[in-house]
N, C-alpha and C positions, 0 to 999 in steps of 0.2 A: 797401547793398553786398551782392552775392550771390556765392556761391562760384564761379560760372561766369563772372564778369565779369573783364575784363582788369585792372581796378584791383586786384581781390583777388589774382589769380593772379601778377601781375608786379610789384606794389608792396607791398600790405599784408602778404601772407603771407611773402614773402622777408625783409622788414624785421623782422617780429615773430620769425621763426625765428632770424635772425641775432642779434637783441638777446637772445633767450632763451638761446641756446647760448653766446654770447660773454660774457654777463653772469655775475656770480657766482651760485652756486646759491641762496643765501638771498634773492636778488632776483627769482627766476623768477616767483613768484606776483604780485609787484608789476608786473612787465612784462606778464603775461597779463591782470591785472585792468585795467590802463590800456589795453591793446590792445582788450579787450572793450568798454570804455566808448566808445573811439574808434570801434569797429566799429558800435556802436549809434547813436552821434551822427551818423555818416556818412549813415545812411539816415533816422533819425527825429528828428534835431536835438534840440530842447528836451524831447522826450518822454523823454529819458534821465533826467530828474528823477523820472519815475514809477518807473523801474527802481531808482533810488537810494533812493527812499522805501520801496519794497518791501524792499530790502536792510536799510535802517536799522531799520525796524519789526520785521522778522524777527529781526535780531541782538539788539535790546534785549529783545524779549519772549521770545526763546529763553532768554536768561539768567534772566529772571524765572521762567519755567516750571521751569527746572532748580533754582532756589534755593528755590522755594515748595513747600508740601505741601497736601494736601487740596483743598478746593474752589477755593482761589486758583489752583492749577495749571490747573484746567479753565477758570477765568475768563480767565486770560491766554492760554490756547490759543484759546478762542472769540474773544477780542479780536483775536488775531493773524490768525486765519482770516478774520474779518469785514473787518479792515483791508486784507487782500489781495484779497478778493472784491469789495469796494465799487468800486474803480477798474475792475475787470474788468466789473462790471455797468454802470457809467456809460458806458464807452467802447464796450462790445460789445452790450449788451442794452437800454439805456434807450430808444433810438429805437424799437426793435422793440416793447418793452413798451407805450410810450405809444400807438403806432399800433394795437396789438392791443386795448387797453382802451378806446380812444376810442368805439367803437360801443356799449359797455356804459353809458357815462356821458352820452353826448350823442346827440341826435336825428340822423337822417340828414342828411348834408350839412354838419354842424357838427363841427369838430375843432380847437378852439383849442390843443390840445397839439402840433400839427404843428411840428416843429423840423427844422433842417437835419441831414443825416446827419453824425454825429460821426466824425472820423478815427479809425481803429482802429490803435493803435500795434502795430508788428510784433512778433510773438512774445509778446504779453501773456498769452495762455492758457498758454504753456509756462513762462515764468518765474514766473507766479502759482502754478502747480501745484508747481513746485520749492520755492518759498518755503513753501507749505503743508506739503510733505513734510518740510522742515527742522523746522518747529514740531512736527509730529506725532511725528517720530522722537525729538526731544528729550523730548517729553511721555511717550512710551512707554519712554524710557530705553534705546533700542536704540543710541543714539549720544549722546555728550556735546555740550553746547552749544559752538559754536565760540568759542574764546577771542579770536581776532583778527578784527576787523571785515573786514580785507582778505580773509581766507580765506572768510568767509561771503559776501562780495561776489563773490568769484571763483566760488564754487559756483553762485550764482544767475545770474550774468551771463556765464559762460564762453562766448566767442564761437563755438566750434565747434557748440554745440547751443543757443545762445541763441534763435535765430529760429524754428526748426522742429524742435527735439528732436534725439535722443530725450530723453524726460523722465527725468532722473537722480534717483533717490532719494538723500537725503543720506547714509543709513547705508551705501550702496554705494560712496561716494566720499570719505567723511570722512577715512579714513586716507591716501588718495592726495593730499589737499590738503596734508598735512603732510610726507609721505614718499613719494617715487616715484622710479623710476629711468628716466632717459632714455638709451637705448642705440642704437647704430647699427642693430642688427637690428630693433629696435622701430620706428625711424624708417623703415626700408625697407618693413616690413610696412604701416605707416601710409600711406606714399606710394603703395604699390600699391593699398590699399583706397580711398584718395581718388580715384585715377585711374579705378578701376572705377565708382565712384559718379558721377564726372563724365561718363564715357561713357554710363552709363544715362540721365542727365539730357539730355545734349546730342544723342546719336546716336539715342536711342529715344523718350524722353518728348516732346521738342519736336516731332519730325516727326509722331508719332501724334496729339499734341495738336492740331496744326494741322488735321488731317483731322477730328478729333472736333468742333472748334469750327465748322468749315464745315457739318457735318451737323446739329449741334444748333441752328444758326442758320438752317437752311432753313425757309421758310414751310411750314405743315402741309400745304397742298395740293400741295407739290412733294416731300414726303418719301415715299419708297417703303419697303416693308418691308425690302428689301435694304439700303438706305441706313441705316435705323434700327438694324438689327443691327450693321452695320459701325461706326456711330458709337458704339454702346454698347461694343463690343469695344475700339475704339481708346481710348475714355476710360478703360475699366477698366485697360488696359495703361499709358496715360499716367499715371494717378494712382499706380499701383504703382511705375513706374520713376522718376517725379518724386520721390516721397516716400522710397522705399527708396534712391534715388540720393543724396538729401540725407543720409539717415541714414548711408550708407556713407562719404560725405565727412566727416561729423561724427566718426564713429568713427575714420576714418583720421587726421584732424587730431589727435584726442585721443591716439592712439598716438604721433604725431610729437612731442607734448609730454609723453609719459610717462603719460597717463591711459588707463584702460581703461573706456570707456563701454559701456553694455549694448547687446546686439543688439536690433534693432527689427523685423526681418522675417525670416521663415523659410519662403520659398516658399508663400505663402498660397493660391495658386491650384491647389495640388494637394490642398486640403482635401476631406474626404469628409463633413463636417458643418459646420454653422455654429459649433458649439462649437469644433471644431478650427480653423476659420478665425480665430477670435479668439485662439487660442493662437499663431497665426502672423502675424497682421496687427497692426501698430502695437503691438507687445508691451509697450513701456514704458507706453503709455496704458492698455491692458487690465489689466495687472498693477497699475497705480496705482489704477484704479477698483476692482479686486478688493480690494486691501489696505486702502485708505483710505475706501471707501464701501460696497461690497457686504458685506464681513465685519462692519464696525460696524453695518450695518442688520440683521444677524442671519444673513446668508449662507444656508446651507441647513440651519441648526440649529433652525429654529422651524416645521417642517412644510412640506409641499409647497406649500400655498397661499401662505404667506409667502415662500417661496423664489421662486415665480413673480412675485409682486409686487415683490420686491427686484430681480429681473432686469429687469423692465419699467422700474422707477424708474432703475436704473443706466444702461440704454441710452437712456432718454429724456434723461437728463443728458449721456450720451455724444454724442447727436445735437446737443443744444443747445450743448455745448462746441465743436463744429465751426463753429457759426455761428448768428446770430440770424435764422433764416428757417424758415418752416414746413416747407420741404423737408428741412432737416436734422433737425428734430424727428421728422418721420414716418420719415425714414431710420433714426434711432435706434430708434424703436418697431418698425419693420420687422424689424430684427435681433433685438430683444428678443422679439418674438412668435415668430419661428422658434426661438429658444433655448428658449422656454417649451414650444413644440410638441414639440421634441426630448426634453424631459423627460417629457412626457405619453406620447409614442410613441417610445421609444428606437430609433435606427436599427440595423439588423442589419448587421454587417460581417464575416460568417463566411466568405464566399467572394468570388471575383473579381467575379462578377456583382453582388452586393450592394454591394461597394465601388465598382464602376463607377456604379451607380445613385445611390449616395450622393454621388459626385463630380459627377454630372450635376445632381442636385437642388441641391447647394450652389452650383455655378457659375451656374445660372439664377437662384437666389435672390440671389446677390451681384450679378449683372449687373443684375437689376431694381432692386436697391438703389442701384446707381451711377447709374441713370437718374434716380432721385429726387434723389440728391446733386448731379448736374450741372445739373438743370433749374432754370429761373429761378422757377418757381412750381409748385404742386401741379397746377394745371390743365394746364400745359405737360407735366409729367411723365406725367399720365394720358393725354393725347393721344398722347405718344410711345410709351408702353407699348401703347396700342391699335394703333398702326401696327406695332409689333414683333409683336403677336399676330395680325395680319392682319385685325383688325376694321375698321380704317380704312386709308386710303392706297391705294397702287397696288401690286398684286402683279406684279412683273416680275423680270427677271434682271439688273437694273442692278448688283447686288452683284458678280457675277462679271465683268461687262463692265468695271466700274470698276477692279477689281483687275488685269484683263488689260491695260488701257490704262496704268495707273500702276505702272510697274515699281518705282519707289522705294518707294511705299506697300506694294506686295506684299512686297518684300524686308524692309522694316521690320516689317510685320505678322508674317511668318514668324519673323524674328529675335526679336521681342517674345514670341511664343508659346513658342518654344523655350527662351529664357533665363528664362522664368517657371517652367521645370522645373529640377530640380537636375542638369541635364546637364553643366554645366561642372565642378561639383564631382566628379561621377562620373568623367568622362573624364580630367580632370587627375590625379585620384588613380590611375586605371588606367594612364595613360601613365607616371606617375612610378614605379609598381611595376614595370612592364615594363622601364623603363630601368635600375632598380636591379638587377633580376634578371639582366639581360643584360650590363650594363657595370659592375656592382658600384659601386665608389666613384666612377668616372667618370660613372655614371648620375646622381648627385646634381648634378654640375656641368651635365650636359646638361639635366636637368629645370629647374634654375635658369635656364639660358640661354633655355629655351622660355618661362618665365614672364616674363623680362625682355623677350623679343621681343613677347609679347602686350601687356605693359605699354606698351612704346614705340609700338606700332601704335595702340593705343587713345588714348594721349596725343596722338599726332600728329593723328589724325582729329578728336579732340575740339577741339584748339586751332584747326585749320583751320575747323571748323564755327562755333566761337565768333567767329572773325574775319569769317566770311561772313554769319552770321545776325543778325537783329534781336534786341532785348532780350526775353528770356522769363523772367519771374519764376517762382519756385517756387510751386506751387499752395498749399502749406500755410503760406505766408507770411500768407495772409488769415485764419488761424485763431489 
């Protein structure tokens, strides 16, 4: 079940909201936990047992960590981390590992390790990281072990962020599991945020993604330089609106139920360095890797050489977290290398020209990385990048001809580029201030009316598009 499906929007969500609000306050966590398990069963069936096993192991070992002292605490922490990582490895990396190691152990043409591709349970990377966060936070004593199994289960399985994040650290939400306020104003803000996320996904990501798929699937001999650039730009916007749209919907749903989930995106495509990009892109993952991996490895406290090695290790694992494919591994190293280079040669940002050059460099580096991310193999990515650079392929004006002929694509592309900038936030704030200054108290009503109007228009067109379009899953469901 996905958030943009008719089943979720018109059956699952209304029923869960009604049950949560009409039921007694002390049973709200029970209702949300049951709804979260149903949400997962709906799409993954029996794999819900994997989720329940992660919850049970984390709950039991969390208590053991809190009660013990000395080496036994570390032993239980290590056991908990291993118990959560082993299923992730089996379902996500075993096939890739056996395939990669086969040439080392067997002669050419022999690979007795060949096995069928294992089904990857949806969201396993996300709920595994949340379970590990719970154990580490209890170990560090930044939050107490959860006394009630139900609350621990709700933290790990909460359906708004179960499948594709954002990754919520336990210490950020522990108090909310026990005590939170559900208000009409919070529900309204959440509904608005959910609608904006739905519009990002349906109205922008899906349309741009269709064109990206068409171009990336073209035979190499038919791919022109203009097509290659258009495909890379479309995919970079698709993955941003797809994932940030899901995050917006998850945050909005959280607010509707009284939870405050962390922000996950902050206009990453305005970044002027790769370091800034990772402060704005998938914030919950980058901060998780920083706090639970980079800093424990030594961070930047053990000299420049160790710092650079730590960065490469972290981003190698960041790439591997996204998928069991060499393209993801190289994509992670690609970002890690640029971060290392920025430490060796710090970027100057003293004037507009330097900032502009920093933005151009970052945009090109990120765009090249997305080609690696999207390609089926390293060879395909290399061929595609060569066409983009004019080394291979045909140099023609097909890029501009295509945009001139396809008015919908042109409109979607312009809208995608504009909304990747903080223009909505700027102009909505500007209009609100103008209305307040001119109409005083009535300006607040007028500003609210404008927001409701935008909300209604986006919701209308999103629902119309859902009714008209085929099924389009979220990209990050595969991670």
